[in-house]
C-alpha positions in Angstrom: 19.4 36.2 -60.9 21.2 33.8 -58.6 23.6 30.9 -59.2 25.2 28.3 -57.0 28.8 27.1 -56.8 29.8 23.8 -55.3 32.8 23.4 -53.0 34.5 20.2 -51.8 36.2 20.3 -48.4 37.9 17.7 -46.1 35.9 16.6 -43.1 36.4 14.1 -40.3 34.6 12.2 -37.5 34.3 15.5 -35.5 32.4 17.3 -38.2 28.8 18.3 -37.2 26.9 18.0 -40.4 23.8 19.6 -38.9 25.5 22.7 -37.6 25.4 25.2 -40.4 27.3 28.4 -40.8 26.2 31.9 -41.7 27.6 34.8 -43.7 27.2 38.1 -42.0 26.2 39.8 -45.3 23.2 37.5 -45.6 22.1 36.9 -42.0 18.8 35.3 -43.0 20.6 32.4 -44.7 22.2 29.3 -43.2 24.6 27.2 -45.2 25.0 23.4 -44.7 26.9 20.5 -46.1 25.1 18.5 -48.8 25.8 15.3 -46.8 24.3 14.4 -43.4 27.0 12.0 -42.2 30.6 10.9 -42.7 29.3 7.7 -44.4 27.8 9.8 -47.2 31.1 11.6 -47.9 33.6 10.6 -50.6 36.6 8.8 -49.3 39.8 9.5 -51.2 43.3 8.4 -50.1 42.1 8.1 -46.5 40.5 11.6 -46.4 36.7 12.2 -46.3 35.3 15.0 -48.5 31.9 16.7 -48.2 30.4 19.3 -50.5 28.4 22.5 -50.0 27.0 25.2 -52.2 27.3 29.0 -52.0 24.9 31.4 -53.6 26.0 34.2 -56.0 23.8 37.2 -56.8 24.6 38.8 -60.1 23.0 42.1 -58.9 22.1 43.6 -55.6 19.0 42.0 -54.0 16.7 43.4 -51.3 15.1 41.0 -48.7 12.5 41.6 -46.0 13.1 39.6 -42.9 10.3 39.1 -40.4 11.4 39.0 -36.7 10.0 39.4 -33.3 10.5 43.2 -33.5 8.9 43.5 -36.9 10.2 43.5 -40.5 13.8 44.4 -41.3 14.8 45.2 -44.9 18.4 44.4 -46.0 20.1 45.0 -49.3 22.7 42.5 -50.4 25.3 43.6 -52.9 26.1 41.4 -55.9 28.6 38.7 -55.0 29.2 35.2 -53.7 27.9 34.3 -50.2 28.2 31.3 -47.9 31.9 30.4 -48.4 32.8 28.3 -45.4 35.2 30.1 -43.0 
C-alpha cells in the first residue's frame, strides 16, 4: 500500500513550477509542486508557499520500467520518496 504526505515550502519568482525533481531510489517517478505559478501559491507575511506530495510505500515494491534497451526491474524498499532536496 502507498500513502502520500504533503509538504509546504517557500518559493519565489525564480521557482520553475514545471521543472520536477527525482529521487534516485525511484528513478521512474518525477515529483512536482501542486501549483503551476506563483499566483496559485499562498502568500503569508510576504512569503509565497507552494505544496508538494511525497509517496510512502509501507512495504517493498517491484516496478518494471520500459526503456529503449528493454525492460528494467527495480525493487524499492519501504520508505518515503520524493522529498525535495
